[in-house]
C-alpha positions in Angstrom: 134.6 136.3 87.7 132.8 138.3 85.2 132.3 141.9 85.7 128.8 143.6 85.9 128.1 146.7 84.2 126.3 148.9 86.2 123.6 149.4 83.6 123.1 145.7 83.4 120.3 144.2 85.8 122.0 141.9 88.6 121.0 138.3 89.0 118.2 137.8 91.7 120.4 136.1 93.9 122.8 139.1 94.2 120.0 141.7 94.6 119.7 142.9 98.0 116.2 143.3 99.1 115.5 146.9 100.3 113.3 147.1 103.4 109.9 147.9 102.3 107.2 150.0 104.1 104.2 147.4 103.4 104.7 144.2 105.7 105.1 141.0 104.2 101.8 138.9 104.2 102.5 135.8 106.5 99.8 133.2 106.6 98.3 133.2 110.1 96.1 130.7 111.8 93.1 133.2 111.6 93.6 133.6 107.7 93.9 129.9 107.1 90.6 129.6 109.4 88.8 132.3 107.2 89.9 130.5 103.9 88.6 127.1 105.3 85.3 128.7 106.4 84.9 130.1 102.7 85.6 126.7 101.3 83.0 125.1 103.6 80.6 127.8 102.6 80.6 126.6 99.0 79.5 123.3 100.2 76.6 124.4 102.2 72.8 123.8 101.0 71.3 126.6 98.9 69.6 129.4 100.8 65.7 129.5 100.0 64.1 132.8 100.2 60.8 132.8 101.9 58.1 132.7 99.2 54.3 131.7 98.9 55.2 129.0 96.7 57.9 126.3 96.7 59.4 123.9 94.3 60.3 120.4 95.0 63.8 121.7 94.9 63.0 124.3 97.6 61.4 121.9 99.9 64.3 119.5 99.6 66.8 122.4 100.4 64.3 123.5 103.4 64.0 120.2 104.9 67.8 118.8 104.3 66.8 116.1 102.2 66.8 114.8 98.8 64.6 115.7 96.0 63.6 112.1 95.4 62.6 111.9 99.2 60.4 114.7 98.4 58.7 113.1 95.5 58.1 110.0 97.6 56.3 112.1 100.2 54.3 113.7 97.6 53.1 110.2 96.2 52.6 108.2 99.3 49.1 107.0 99.8 48.6 108.3 103.5 48.9 111.7 104.1 51.0 112.9 100.8 52.9 116.2 101.0 50.2 118.4 99.3 52.0 119.4 96.2 49.8 120.7 93.3 50.4 120.9 89.5 48.7 123.2 86.8 46.0 121.9 84.7 47.3 119.6 81.9 51.0 119.5 83.1 52.7 116.6 84.7 55.8 118.4 85.9 56.6 121.3 87.7 55.0 120.7 91.1 54.5 123.5 93.8 53.5 123.7 97.4 52.0 126.8 99.2 53.9 127.7 102.3 51.1 127.3 104.5 50.3 124.1 103.2 54.0 122.8 103.4 54.1 124.2 107.2 50.9 122.2 108.2 52.1 119.1 106.6 55.6 119.4 108.3 53.9 119.9 111.7 51.4 117.0 111.2 54.4 114.6 109.9 57.1 115.4 112.4 58.1 114.9 116.2 60.1 116.9 118.2 63.8 115.6 118.2 63.9 115.5 122.1 61.0 113.0 122.0 62.4 111.0 119.0 65.5 110.3 121.0 63.8 109.4 124.2 61.5 106.6 122.2 63.7 103.5 121.6 63.2 101.5 118.5 61.6 98.6 120.5 59.0 101.3 121.9 56.5 101.8 119.1 53.4 102.3 120.8 52.3 105.8 119.8 
């Protein structure tokens, strides 16, 4: 057995752990939940601030649907979503907040009424 000099550092296995004033961090259920919540927050849809005009991306986030679906609504022949363009441009559609609210009001139904109406009952 080799003798250790007092000046030489001792191997980790032989060191004694002195009690520390700070408790060691032990993962708890609440900590795991908060870490999961932080991970889940990264997957949520972006928050859209209230503003006078919204882009296609904004409307898709607000309504929880895809940008392609919003473009379909804007190009449908009957009661299209009232997006606007600046003269001479073909990109960069935008919609006024009040126009969007009016369109949504006219083109949606209350959830409980939609559930009560079966697929076979199409008499509106």
